[in-house]
C-alpha positions in Angstrom: 79.2 20.4 9.1 75.7 20.4 8.0 73.8 22.0 5.2 70.8 24.1 6.2 68.2 24.6 3.5 65.4 27.1 3.6 62.4 26.9 1.4 59.6 29.4 1.2 56.4 28.7 -0.8 53.9 31.2 -2.0 50.5 30.1 -3.0 47.7 32.1 -4.7 44.2 31.5 -5.7 41.2 33.4 -7.1 37.5 32.8 -6.9 36.3 34.1 -10.3 32.6 34.8 -11.3 31.9 35.6 -15.0 35.5 36.6 -15.5 35.7 38.9 -12.5 37.9 38.1 -9.5 35.7 38.1 -6.5 38.1 36.9 -3.8 41.8 36.6 -4.0 43.6 34.2 -1.6 47.2 34.0 -0.7 49.4 31.9 1.5 53.0 31.9 2.5 54.4 28.7 3.9 57.6 28.6 5.8 59.9 25.7 6.4 62.4 27.5 8.6 60.5 27.4 11.9 58.5 30.6 11.1 54.7 30.7 10.9 52.5 30.2 7.9 50.0 32.9 6.8 46.8 32.5 4.8 44.8 35.5 3.7 41.8 36.3 1.7 40.7 39.6 0.1 37.2 40.3 -1.1 37.7 42.4 -4.2 34.1 42.6 -5.4 31.6 42.7 -2.4 28.5 42.7 -4.7 29.5 39.5 -6.5 30.7 38.0 -3.2 27.3 38.6 -1.5 25.4 37.3 -4.6 27.6 34.1 -4.8 28.7 33.4 -1.2 28.1 29.6 -1.4 30.2 29.2 -4.6 32.9 31.6 -3.4 33.1 29.9 0.0 33.5 26.5 -1.8 36.5 28.1 -3.7 37.9 29.4 -0.4 37.6 25.9 1.2 39.2 24.3 -1.8 42.1 26.7 -1.5 42.5 26.0 2.2 42.6 22.3 1.4 45.4 23.1 -1.1 47.3 24.9 1.6 47.0 21.9 3.9 48.3 19.6 1.1 51.3 21.8 0.6 52.0 22.1 4.3 51.9 18.3 4.6 54.3 18.0 1.6 56.7 20.4 3.2 56.5 18.5 6.5 57.2 15.2 4.7 60.2 16.7 2.9 61.6 18.2 6.2 61.2 14.9 7.9 63.0 13.1 5.2 65.8 15.6 5.3 66.1 15.3 9.1 66.2 11.5 8.8 68.9 11.6 6.2 71.0 14.1 8.3 70.5 11.9 11.4 71.7 8.8 9.5 74.7 10.7 8.1 75.7 11.9 11.6 75.3 8.3 13.0 77.3 6.9 10.1 80.0 9.5 10.7 80.2 8.7 14.4 80.5 4.9 13.6 83.5 5.7 11.3 85.2 7.8 13.9 84.8 5.1 16.6 
């Protein structure tokens, strides 16, 4: 018997200029073997065009945040697998 855990993480970010959201970013991270998705939506084209350099810095910072969260999920999954493998090995030793 083994416990299967599923974790889904949603991330959001906004690039804001003078109180106005210029770009909204979202990410959905899966730990159940599915694929991750990262999206960005330009909500104010005029402000985006006038501030591309700063907005793109925000987009890059959000992508780095996504990478950090993916790495944290991977580390958690690896630790869970290691614990499950150890438990299975200990169980086999007891049965032998």
